[in-house]
DRENGULUM-75398 format. One record per residue: residue in one letter; x, y, z of N, C-alpha, C, O in turn. Coordinates in steps of 0.1 Angstrom, whole numbers, padded with zeros to 4 digits, always signed. Atoms other than C-alpha are relative to their C-alpha. Layout:
// DRENGULUM-75398
AXYZXYZXYZXYZ...
This chain:
// DRENGULUM-75398
M-0005+0010+0010+0213+0245+0148+0003-0014+0009+0010-0013+0019S-0003+0011-0009+0213+0209+0162+0010-0008-0005+0012-0010-0017R-0012+0008+0002+0244+0187+0164-0004-0010-0012+0004-0012-0021L+0002+0010+0010+0227+0161+0144-0002+0004-0011+0001-0004-0020Y+0000-0011+0012+0220+0185+0117+0013+0002-0006+0017+0001-0018V-0015-0004+0004+0255+0194+0117+0008-0012-0004+0015-0011-0014L-0006+0014+0005+0268+0157+0115-0007-0003-0013+0001-0005-0022L+0005+0005+0012+0244+0148+0089+0006+0009-0012+0011+0003-0021G-0005-0008+0012+0254+0178+0067+0016-0003+0000+0021-0002-0012K-0013+0002+0001+0291+0170+0074+0001-0013-0008+0008-0015-0018Q-0003+0013+0008+0287+0135+0062-0003+0001-0012+0006-0003-0020I+0005+0000+0013+0266+0143+0031+0012+0006-0009+0016+0001-0019A-0011-0008+0007+0294+0166+0021+0013-0008+0000+0020-0006-0009H-0011+0010-0001+0321+0140+0029-0004-0011-0010+0006-0014-0017F+0000+0009+0008+0304+0113+0008-0004+0007-0014-0003+0001-0025R+0002-0004+0015+0294+0137-0021+0016+0004-0006+0021+0000-0017R-0013-0001+0007+0330+0150-0023+0007-0015-0003+0014-0016-0013Q-0005+0012+0003+0341+0112-0021-0004-0006-0013+0003-0016-0017A+0008+0005+0009+0317+0105-0050+0006+0011-0012+0005+0008-0024G-0005-0008+0013+0334+0134-0072-0009+0010-0002-0006+0017-0012L+0009-0007+0004+0303+0155-0071-0001+0015+0008+0001+0018+0020T+0001-0015-0005+0298+0192-0068-0016-0001+0007-0024-0011+0005Q+0011-0003-0005+0267+0205-0049-0008+0003-0012-0019-0002-0012E+0006-0001+0011+0256+0215-0081-0005-0012-0007-0016-0012-0012Q+0003+0013+0006+0255+0179-0095-0010-0009+0009-0019-0016+0006L+0007+0008-0010+0242+0164-0063-0014+0005+0000-0023-0002+0004A+0012-0006+0000+0213+0188-0067-0006-0005-0013-0017-0010-0013E+0006+0004+0013+0207+0180-0103-0005-0015+0001-0016-0019-0003K+0004+0015+0000+0207+0141-0097-0010-0004+0009-0015-0015+0009T+0012+0006-0010+0183+0144-0068-0013+0011-0003-0022+0010+0005S+0009-0007+0004+0161+0171-0085-0004+0012+0010-0013+0020+0008Y+0001-0012-0009+0164+0195-0054+0009+0011-0002+0019+0009-0009S-0006-0010+0004+0178+0228-0055+0016+0002+0008+0019-0003+0018V-0016-0001-0004+0217+0238-0049-0002+0007+0014+0007+0005+0023D+0002-0007-0012+0203+0260-0021-0004-0008+0012+0000-0006+0024F+0005+0009-0009+0186+0233-0003+0013-0009+0005+0017-0011+0016I-0011+0010-0006+0217+0209-0004+0010+0011+0006+0015+0006+0016G-0011-0009-0009+0240+0240+0009-0004+0000+0011+0004-0003+0020L+0006+0000-0011+0215+0245+0036+0002-0015+0009+0003-0015+0021V+0003+0014-0006+0215+0207+0045+0016-0003+0003+0020-0007+0014E-0014+0002-0006+0254+0205+0044+0007+0010+0010+0017+0008+0016R-0003-0008-0010+0257+0233+0066-0008-0002+0015-0008+0005+0025G+0008+0003-0013+0235+0218+0092-0013+0010+0003-0019+0008+0014I+0010-0006-0002+0209+0245+0088-0013-0003-0001-0022+0002+0005N+0014+0010+0005+0182+0222+0072+0003-0013+0000+0014-0018-0003A-0003+0014-0001+0176+0187+0077-0012-0006-0014-0023-0001-0014P+0009+0008+0009+0158+0164+0046-0010-0009+0007-0007-0015+0018T+0011+0011-0006+0127+0143+0053+0010-0012-0005+0020-0012-0011V-0003+0015-0001+0134+0108+0054-0001-0006-0016+0006-0016-0020A+0003+0004+0014+0123+0104+0016+0011+0006-0009+0015+0001-0019R-0010-0008+0006+0150+0132+0006+0012-0007+0006+0021-0008-0002L-0012+0007-0004+0176+0115+0025+0004-0011-0007+0016-0013-0011Q-0005+0009+0008+0172+0086+0007+0001-0001-0013+0007-0010-0019D-0006-0002+0014+0174+0099-0025+0014+0006+0000+0020+0004-0010I-0012-0005-0002+0204+0117-0014+0012-0012+0002+0023-0011-0003A-0007+0010-0002+0219+0084-0002+0003-0009-0012+0014-0014-0015D+0000+0009+0014+0210+0066-0035+0010+0007-0007+0019+0001-0013V-0009-0006+0012+0229+0091-0055+0014-0001+0001+0022-0002-0008L-0014-0001-0004+0259+0091-0033+0005-0013+0003+0017-0015+0006G-0003+0013+0000+0259+0054-0031+0002-0009+0014+0008-0020+0016V-0003+0006-0013+0257+0048+0004-0015-0002+0007-0025+0002+0002E+0014+0000-0006+0230+0038+0030-0001+0011+0009+0008+0017+0014V+0005-0010-0010+0210+0059+0051+0009+0004+0011+0014+0015+0014W-0008+0000-0014+0227+0050+0082+0014+0006+0000+0018+0013+0009Q-0013-0004+0000+0260+0057+0070+0003+0016+0001+0013+0021+0005L-0001-0012-0002+0251+0093+0068+0000+0007+0016+0003+0019+0018F+0002-0004-0015+0245+0095+0108+0013-0005+0007+0013-0002+0019K-0009+0008-0006+0279+0076+0115+0014+0012-0003+0018+0013-0014P-0012-0009+0003+0311+0103+0118+0011-0008-0007+0013-0020-0004V-0010+0006+0008+0338+0095+0095+0013-0004+0009+0017+0003+0018G-0010+0002-0009+0366+0078+0109-0002-0010+0008+0007-0018+0011V+0005+0009-0008+0344+0056+0132-0001-0015-0006-0008-0019-0016R+0000+0013+0004+0351+0019+0130-0013-0008+0003-0019-0006+0014E+0011+0008-0008+0324-0006+0133+0006-0011+0008+0016-0016+0005S-0007+0009-0008+0329-0028+0161-0008-0013-0001-0020-0013-0001V+0004+0011+0002+0325-0064+0159-0003-0007+0012+0005-0009+0022G+0005+0006-0015+0304-0083+0185+0010-0013+0001+0017-0018-0008A-0009+0015-0004+0320-0114+0204-0004-0011-0006+0004-0020-0007G+0005+0013+0006+0297-0138+0188+0006-0001-0015+0010-0012-0019T-0007-0001+0013+0311-0125+0153+0015-0006+0001+0019-0015-0006R-0016+0005+0001+0348-0131+0163-0002-0014+0004+0004-0022-0004R+0001+0014-0003+0338-0164+0180-0002-0010-0014+0007-0019-0017K+0001+0005+0010+0324-0176+0148+0010+0000-0011+0012-0010-0018A-0012+0002+0010+0353-0166+0127+0009-0007+0005+0015-0015-0003K-0010+0008-0005+0378-0182+0150-0003-0015-0003+0005-0023-0007E+0001+0017+0002+0359-0215+0147+0000-0004-0014+0002-0016-0017K-0005+0003+0013+0362-0212+0109+0014-0005-0002+0017-0013-0011R-0014+0001+0004+0398-0213+0110+0004-0014+0005+0016-0018+0004
């Protein structure tokens, strides 16, 4: 089992619960089997890029968000901070 698959599965499960969906509902909305969704969420299987996009679309997130651990904040670059400061 790959650590990346496990992270991806946890993220999909997190966003699925946040969207108020069961595995069955996510499976129905993506036209994938409940077994497939379960294997992905447990980190045993990984979806293709096309399937990953379908899952992200149903969950209302960008694909890249599925690879970012929950609770990790985005860093703001120094250039962005400087521009914000200049606008004040």
